[in-house]
C-alpha positions in Angstrom: -7.1 8.8 -8.8 -4.1 7.6 -6.9 -4.7 7.1 -3.2 -1.7 7.2 -0.9 -2.3 5.7 2.5 0.5 7.1 4.7 1.5 7.9 8.3 2.6 11.5 8.7 5.3 10.6 11.2 6.8 7.9 8.9 10.0 9.1 7.0 9.5 6.4 4.3 6.0 7.9 3.7 7.4 11.4 3.5 10.0 10.3 1.0 7.4 8.6 -1.2 5.1 11.7 -1.1 8.0 14.0 -2.0 8.8 11.7 -4.9 5.1 11.7 -6.0 4.9 15.5 -5.7 8.2 16.0 -7.6 6.8 14.0 -10.5 3.6 15.9 -10.6 1.4 12.9 -9.9 -2.1 13.8 -8.8 -3.1 11.9 -5.6 -5.2 11.9 -2.5 -3.5 11.5 0.8 -5.2 9.4 3.5 -3.8 9.0 7.0 -3.5 5.2 7.3 -3.9 5.3 11.1 -7.0 7.5 11.2 -8.6 6.0 8.2 -7.2 2.5 7.3 -8.3 0.9 4.0 -11.4 -1.3 4.3 -11.3 -5.0 4.0 -12.7 -4.7 0.5 -10.1 -2.2 -0.6 -7.3 -4.3 0.9 -8.7 -7.5 -0.8 -8.9 -5.7 -4.2 -5.3 -4.3 -3.8 -4.0 -7.7 -2.8 -5.7 -9.4 -5.8 -4.4 -6.8 -8.3 -0.9 -6.8 -6.9 -0.4 -10.5 -6.8 1.6 -10.2 -3.6 1.3 -12.6 -0.7 -0.8 -11.2 2.1 2.3 -11.2 4.4 3.8 -8.4 2.3 1.0 -6.1 3.5 2.1 -6.4 7.1 4.5 -3.8 8.7 6.7 -6.4 10.3 8.9 -3.8 12.0 5.9 -2.1 13.7 4.8 -2.2 17.3 1.3 -3.5 16.4 2.9 -6.4 14.6 5.2 -7.3 17.5 2.6 -6.8 20.2 0.0 -8.8 18.3 2.5 -11.7 17.8 1.7 -11.7 14.1 5.0 -13.4 13.3 3.6 -16.6 14.9 -0.1 -16.0 14.2 0.0 -14.9 10.6 0.9 -18.3 9.1 -2.2 -19.9 10.8 -4.6 -17.0 9.9 -7.0 -17.3 7.0 -6.9 -14.6 4.4 -10.1 -13.0 5.7 -8.7 -13.0 9.2 -5.5 -11.3 8.1 -7.4 -8.7 6.0 -9.7 -8.0 9.0 -6.7 -7.4 11.2 -5.1 -5.0 8.7 -8.3 -3.1 8.3 -8.7 -2.8 12.0 -5.3 -1.3 12.7 -3.6 0.9 10.1 -0.3 0.6 11.9 -0.2 -3.1 10.9 -0.1 -2.1 7.2 3.3 -1.7 5.5 3.4 1.9 4.3 3.0 3.8 2.3 0.3 1.8 0.5 -0.5 3.3 -2.9 -3.6 2.2 -4.7 -5.2 3.2 -8.0 -7.2 1.2 -10.6 -3.9 0.3 -12.3 -1.3 0.3 -9.6 -0.7 -1.1 -6.1 2.6 -0.3 -4.4 3.6 -1.3 -0.9 6.5 0.6 0.8 8.7 2.9 -1.2 11.2 1.9 -3.8 12.0 4.7 -6.2 12.6 2.3 -9.2 9.3 0.5 -8.6 7.5 3.9 -8.3 9.0 5.2 -11.5 8.2 2.0 -13.5 4.6 1.6 -12.1 3.6 5.3 -12.1 5.1 6.1 -15.5 3.1 3.2 -16.8 0.0 4.4 -15.1 0.5 7.9 -16.5 0.9 6.5 -20.0 -2.3 4.5 -19.5 -4.2 7.6 -18.3 -2.9 9.5 -21.3 -4.4 7.0 -23.7 -1.5 4.6 -24.3 -2.2 1.2 -23.0 0.7 -0.7 -21.3 0.5 -4.0 -19.6 2.6 -4.8 -16.6 3.1 -8.4 -15.5 
């Protein structure tokens, strides 16, 4: 099952959810502020995505600015950064889409189309590898 961590007031999240709905993709919506992903979920998503941890941070958000993460993040350990993200959902770049086969950060229609089409094909029995 696809889990979409979103913030209801975020226009990017609303656009991503409209795209997901329009493509008939089954998903669960989770308010990222009320219920941020756990450290373990974030660690797994980060490992599967291959992204640097800095990509999970919402660099334009108030929590990022107020926490001075621009200066602090380079000196933080991976575990410290994951703990900060899990403690404050507004620190996480959104939407954050997680499934066993897919991790997407933010909304880019082309990336969603490529990743979610591949995930649908896999769910339908056809195996595709994405590198």
